[in-house]
N, C-alpha and C positions, 0 to 999 in steps of 0.2 A: 578576451576569452578566458585567460588565466585568472583574472580578477573575479569573474563570475563563478568560475569553477571553485575557487577558494571560498567565496561567500557561501555557495551551496554546500560545500564540504563542511564548513563550520555549522551551518544549519542542520545538516545531517547528523553530525556528531552530537550536537546539543539535544536534538530531538530523540536520540537514542536513549537518553536518560529518562525522558518522559515515557517513551514506549516501554521501557523495562518496568517503569512504575505501573503502567496500565496492565502489563502482563502479570505482575505480582498481584494487583488488585482483582484481576479476574478470578484468581484462586481464593482470595480472601472473601470476596463478595459472591460466592457461589449461589447463594439463595436469593440474591437481589434480582430485581427484574432484568431480564436479558437485554432489554433495550438500553439499560444504563451502560452496558459494555459498549454498545455502538456509539453512545454519546461520548464516552471516554476516548474511543478511537477517533472521534471527530475532533477532539482537542489535539490529538497527535497530528492529524491532517492540517489543522489550523496553524499549528506550530511550524509546519514545513513551509507554509506560504507567507508567514510573517516576515517582513523585510528587515527586522531588527532583533537583537537579542536582549534579554533582560538579565541583569546580574545584580543581586542584592543579598543582604544577610539572609533573607527568607527564600532565596532562589535555590532550586535543586541543582543548578549548574555550577560545577567547579570552576569553569572559565567561560566567558562569553565568546571568546575567539581562540579556540585551541590552536588553530593555525593562523597566526597573524599575517596580514597582507604584506608586511615588511620582510617576511621570510625570504622573498625572492631576491632581495638586494642585501641581505644581512651578511656581514663578514663571517659570522658563525650562525648558520640557520638553526633555529630552535623552535619547538612547539611550546605551548603554555596550556597544558591540559588541566592544570589545577591539581593533578595527582603526581606528587614528587617521584614515585617509583616509575611511573610511565614516562614522565619527562626525562628522567635520567637514562632510561633504556633507549628511547627513541632518539633523544638529542645526541647521544654518543654515536649512534649510527649515522645521523645526519652530518655531524661535524667531521666524521672520518671519511665519508664518501661524497658529500655534496657541498662542502665548503669551497668557495671560489679560490682559485690559485692565483697569487699575485703575478701580474704581468700577462696573465692569460685572458683573452677577450671573451672566452666562453664561460658562462656561469652554469655549473652543473645543476643547481637547484632550479634555475629558470628552464633549462632543458627538460628536467624531470617533470616539472609542473605542466609544461607545454604538452608533452606526450601524454601525461595523465589526462589533460583536458581533451585531447583528441580521442583517447580511449573512452572517456566519459560520453562524448558526443556520439561515438560509434555505438555504444551500448544503448543510448536513447533511441537511435535510429533502428536498431535491431528490435527493441521492444515494441516500438510503434509499427514496424513492418509486420511483426508477429500478430499484433492486434488487428491490423488491416486484413492480413491473409485469413485469420480465423473468422473474421466477420464475413468476408467474401465467400468462404467455404460454407458457412452456415446459410447465407443467402441462397447459395446454389442448391443446398440440400433441401430447402423448404420451398423451392419454386413451385412444386406441384402439390403443396399442402391444400387440404380442403377445409372449408369453414364448418366448424361444429356449432358455434353460436357467437354472435357479436365479434369480439376480437380474439376468439379462441379457435385455433386451427389444429387439425390432425395431419400428421406427416409420417410416411412409411420409412423415411431415410434417417430418422433420428432415434436414439435409444433413451435419451433423457429429456424431461420437460425443461423448458427455459423461456425467458422473455427475450424478445428481439426487437430493437427499435428504440429510439429516444423520444421523439415528439409524439409519435403514435405507436407505442409498443404493442406487440401482439404476443399472446401466449401460444406456444407450440407444444403439442403433446404427441407422444408416440402413438401411432395407430393401433399397435398391438396391445395397448393397455386395456384391461377389463374395466367394466363399469364401476365396480367398487373402488378400485385403485384410482380411477379417473376422478371420482367424486372428491376424494381427499386431496389428491394432487392438485386439482383445480382450486380448491380452497387455499392451498398453500401458495400457489402461483398468483392468485388474486390478491393475497395478503402482501406478497412481494410488490405487486403493482401499486397498491395503495400506499405502501411505505416508500415508494420510489427507490427501491433497492437497486434496480438496474442502473440508475444514475449514480448512486453512491459507489457502487462497485467500479463503474467506469472511471469516476474521479479518483478513486483509490488507485486504480491501475495506472492512470496517467501520472500520479505522484510517484508511484513506484518506478515508473519509467525514467523519471528525472533523477531519482535517488537510488537507482538500481545497485550502486556499489556498496550499499549498506546492508549487510546480512540481517541485522536486527529488524529492519523495515520489511524484508521479505517474510520473516516470521510473523511480524505484526499484520501484514496484509492477509496472510493465510488465516490467522486467528480472527481477523476482522470479518472475513468471509464466513467463517464458521459461526461467529456470533450473530451475523445477519440471519443465517438459517435458524438459529435457536430463537432469536427474537421474533422471527416470522411464525414459527410454530407456536410460540407463546401468544401471539396475537390471534391466531386461529382458535386456539383452545379457550382463550378468554372471551372471544365473540360468540363461539358456538356452544359454550357450556361444558361441564364435566362429563356429560353423557357420551360425548364423542372422543374422549381422551384415549380410551383403550383401543378402539378400532383405528383411530388416527395414528397413534404411536406405532401400531403394528405395521402400518403401511410405510 
């Protein structure tokens, strides 16, 4: 378990550089198609599932394995971040507090990584439990929804429109919504459906559940969800023409 934890920790750290680059590019490419941002976030997601690291002269990564697997048994535990200042600060703490004591059968670094692994698994369980509870709550709220058309339903117990389901997703809209709002909201939700955004968001959340210990990836997921919404608006305006831009934006 500790080996898996260290492997994912290294992937998480390395992916942080790519995520920060994408965050920077979002501001540089403000006028570029919003769907391009989603593609860039797709590269971040792909990096999180790749089983190996790339390190070359052209690589953005200072180190392929910032936390080497051998750190568990090293006489002097050290990280190799590729950034001297970071190495010096963290390695000093590690050597003072987690170096093995001669003649002592207990290795402080192994214990620390073991408990970190347990904490990591507990975090994943909490994230997945939250997702399950949220899904069940939504299912309960829409049990009495009525069909408006095809896969579009109206529900009294919801305040925001959303897609629910994987294989046969349905669009749920608040019953209190007036006809004008409903028209534009329905265009928006149907665009989400065509783009398979409900699946991409789910996959993104599952990845976040595994790498929950990385704050940069929390920010990335939040921005990813925002960019999905912007790309969806862009798709609606492109398909319906400029005449709908003002009333659609106002909704």
